[in-house]
C-alpha positions, 0 to 999 in steps of 0.5 A, a space after each residue: 515411208 518415214 524420213 530417214 536412213 534404212 538398210 537392206 535386210 539380209 540374213 548375214 547382217 540380221 543380228 547386227 540390225 536387230 541388236 545394234 541399230 534402229 533403221 528408219 526402214 528396211 527393205 527385203 528381197 521379196 523372192 527370198 521370203 515366204 509370206 506365210 513363214 517370214 524370217 524371224 528377223 523380219 518379223 522382229 523389225 515389224 514388231 519394233 515398228 520399223 517399216 519393211 518394203 518388199 523389193 522384187 527382182 524377178 517379175 521381169 516387167 520388161 519381158 514381152 510376155 505378160 507378167 507371171 500371175 503367181 509372181 505378182 501374187 507373191 509380191 502382193 502377199 509379201 506386202 500384205 504380210 509385212 503391212 508394207 507401205 509400198 513395194 518396188 521392182 526393176 525396169 528390166 527383164 530377167 527372162 525371155 522365151 521361157 529362158 531365165 537370164 539370171 541377171 537384171 537386163 536393160 530393156 530397149 528404150 523404144 516406144 514398143 518397149 514402153 508399151 510392153 512395160 506399161 502393160 505389165 506394170 498395170 497388170 501388177 498394180 491391179 493386184 497390189 493394195 499399195 503403191 509400186 515404185 520402179 527402179 532403173 537398173 545399172 546397165 553395162 550396155 545400151 541397145 543400139 535402137 534406143 529412141 529415148 534417153 534413160 531419164 526421158 524414157 522413165 518419165 514417160 513410163 511413170 506418167 503412163 502408169 502413175 508408178 513412183 520412182 525408186 531412185 538408185 543414185 549409185 545406178 545413176 552414177 554407174 550408168 553416167 560414168 559408163 556412158 561418158 556422161 556427167 552424173 549430175 546433169 543426168 540426175 537433174 533430168 530424172 523426174 525427182 518429184 516422183 521419188 518414193 525412196 532412194 538406194 545407195 550402194 558401193 561399186 568399183 571399176 571392173 578388174 578386167 576392163 579399167 574405166 568400166 564401173 560396176 555397181 557391185 553392192 560389195 564395196 564402200 559407197 564412193 564419195 562421188 555417189 554421196 555427192 549425188 545424194 547431196 545434190 538430190 536433196 538440194 533438188 527435192 522439197 524434202 530429203 527422201 528416205 534413203 537406204 544402203 544396199 549391201 550384198 556381200 563382202 560385209 565389213 565390220 559393224 563399225 564400218 557399216 555404221 560409219 557408212 550409214 552415218 555418211 549417208 545420213 550426213 549427205 542426205 541431211 538426216 539424223 544419224 541412225 539410232 544405235 
């Protein structure tokens, strides 16, 4: 992964990415593409020499049943088609007992769940030719039988699997706020030496439940999240690659560019080339 600022590729902003900016890298939702018929905008990114990372959302690594071989094969095929430097997925489950949940849900932070996750991650890694980075999710609840804190659970998981960390600082912020914790103190307990790259996104208080913060990906990145980016850079030997996630209510090109510049400034990177 190159050092610098990237953005999640979405069809709605593909023209802007192609015509206005030169991100250090892009990320594409793996389930949104067919490796044999990659969207033209993604192909053009590769032709420009911009790395593209497939980001899985439906492997369900936290499900008690083994990961679906077809889904793993699809992720591996995406990585091969894009000549990706790595792939990423979530520490979560999206199906149970054959039923699709439709959301990324948190796994119980227990020894048993750790065993399940580690087994599914190893099965996935065995089919990949590139490293796998794991992203802890933003969760609106915790299971009552948790045995680990989130940083300790994640540290144990990475140690057992050798996986890398996709650190979403917006998720760190959301979870800390909703658990009544100090986001900076929580960040300091994560295994930052394992960070492969970083997500940044916007959020807002839930309209029906004031005080509950939602990681929406449709709002501007708040200053508190940018502050966590600055802290992260202070805690790491070199500023990691960092990217903006936006998944709806897309603002003007000028607003998006200003947001990328703010992220670059917080991370100590050069501004995104235009």
